[in-house]
Residue, then its C-alpha position, 0 to 999 in steps of 0.5 A: m878639820k875633817h881628821i879632827q872630827t874623825s878622831l873625835s868620833i873614834l875616840l867617843l866610840t871607843g870610850t862609849l864601848a869601853l863603858s859598855v864592856a866594863t859594865v857588862w863584866a861588872q854585872g858578871q862580878g856581882s856588881v850592878y855598875s863599874v866604870v874606870v874613872f882612870p887606870g886602876y880607879c873605878h866607880k862600882k855600885f854593888p849590892a850590900i851583904l845579906e845581914e844572915t850571912l854577914f858573920s858566916s864563912r861565905p857570905v853572900l850579896k843581896d839581890p839587886g832589886d832590894g835596893d841596898i847598894v854600896d857606892f864604892y870609889g876605889s881600886c878596880d879589883y875591889d872585891p864586894l865580898g872580899k875581906e875588907e868589905i866584910q869588915a867594913q859591912r860588919a862594923a857598919y851593922r855593929r854600928d847600926r845595931n848599937t845605935w838603934n838599941g839606944a847604946d849611943 
């Protein structure tokens, strides 16, 4: 029984440490939060792209304190400023703009 308790304690400590490392790493990558759900698949939260830079050649993420956060589930190597995310946010911007202007 003592062996099982020790193994569980080590497993819990390892999991907690891995979560901390993933979160600290994510903050350096522009993410507010990033956790590996299972190998290769992550839950990430990162700031949206500034609208003023969304259609430029050098998009910039908003300040996380602004509260405009993207909640993402997918590949752990997903780039918040990558081509796929830029296209998704551009499409959302156009859709929101058309809806706001009464074009729907």
